[in-house]
Phi, psi and omega in degrees: 000131173287153183240124182280136175223179183201150167274085188287350176290351173283347179274312183200153175288329184289120187294321177300322177297323177298312183293318178299320179296312181299318179297320180293331179268001181059040172256120190268358183226152176233137167270098195280126184232286180253127177247107184053047176074009181242129181298143185303329182286351181255005182287144173285170179299319179296320180291322177299315180298316179296319180297313180297321179297318178299318180292316181298324180298330182250006177071030181259135178243171185257125177274326180197150170275112183275076185279162173266016184298130182091000177262049174224164178289145182295339180270002175279152181305134185274329185304312178298326180289323176295323175298321177296323177296323175300322176296323178297321177296315178302318179295318179297318178295319182297319183263004183056043180274133179285338188230150165239120178281132181223172178230182189232037164076143175269158176284164170297159179305125179082000182257180177241130185294333179300331178296338186251025182308313183301316180293321178300311183295321178298320178294320177299318180297320180294324177291318179302322180302327181286347181267351180299133181091357176251172175261016186266140174241134173269131183248123182272128179262130173294127179209154184295147172077350176267174179301315181274048176275338179254156178299320182297318180289327175300313180293323177302318179300310183296315182292322183288319178289324172055057179218140175293352179276355176238119176224186189245142166256132184256124179236102184295325183294327181295330176291327178287308185292315186270319186259355180060038181256122180255000176235047185299329179299322183281323190251349181240312186304312186290335175289317185272336189314316182298344186244002182275128177234001187208137186229134173259133176263095178220132181240159184207146176258127180302132180097347176268106183271355189258316188212162181278183179246158174301138181310126181095352184250000179256201180260015183276358180054043182297321180298315179300319178299312181294325176300317180290322176298325176295318178297325180284348189057048182302134182238016181265194181276146166244105184261116182283124181217072197283334180053042190280343173258321178195158177215142181214192187298324186241011178164192181203178179226138178227319182086158188295318184294310180292325180294321176300320177294323180293320176296316179297319179296319179296315179297319180296316178299317179298318178297317183293326182266358177081029176258106177302133185217122182248000000 
C-alpha cells in the first residue's frame, strides 16, 4: 500500500495550521520543510520539541526531512554545508524520519555542473559516511540546474557512490519544468526506477513557468507513473507537492482549498489505477 504524505507548508506558513490541515484531510504524514517560515534543519532544540508535540497531538508523522542540502553552488565551502547536513540527520533521528531529501549542487556562476562530477560524487560519499549506523536513507531529488537534473545523472550518482544509504526521489513535474520533457515516464522513469524509493506527486504543464497543474492534468504523466507503481505493488510514500499557485527554488504555494483538491485528485487517480493508498 502506498502512503500519502504532503508538503503542508504550501497550505500555510503556520505549522499548527499545517498539522490541523493534514489531520482534517486524514493525511498521516508530512514531508517537513518549513516550520513557521524556518527550515526544519535550522530549528533549535526548543523549536524541535514544540514541533514534535504539535504533530503527536494530531497523530502526524514525518515521511522525510525536506532539507535544502545540495542547493548551493559547488564552489561554495563544503564544511558549513556538511555541518548543516549533520543537523538534518539530527532532525531525522528526532522525528524518526526514514529519509532526508537532498540535491546535487549548482555549478559556479557561468560554469557547467557536469564539469564538477568528481567533486559532486565526493561530497555525496562524505554525506553517506555520516549515515552509517543509522536507519536513515538520503534520497536525491531530480531538479533543474543541479548535477542530478537528468535521469542518467541521477543514476550515475547512485551507482558511483554505491551505498544503500543513497537512493532516488522521483519528481515527474521537475522533468517537465526544468528539462522540458513531456514523456518522462518513457524516457526517465524506467532509467531511475530500480533506485527510486520515494515519489513526489507534482504535475506541470509545459510552457507554464509560474505554477503547477492538478495531479493528472499536466504533462508529467502522473497517471502512467501511478499505474506502474500499482503494478510494482509500491509500498512507499506519495508526497503531494502541487505548487498550484506558485513554485520556486525553495518551495511553493497552493493554499488549503487547492491543496485539498490535489489530495482528492491523487486519491482518485490511485483508486482508478488500482494502487491502494492510505
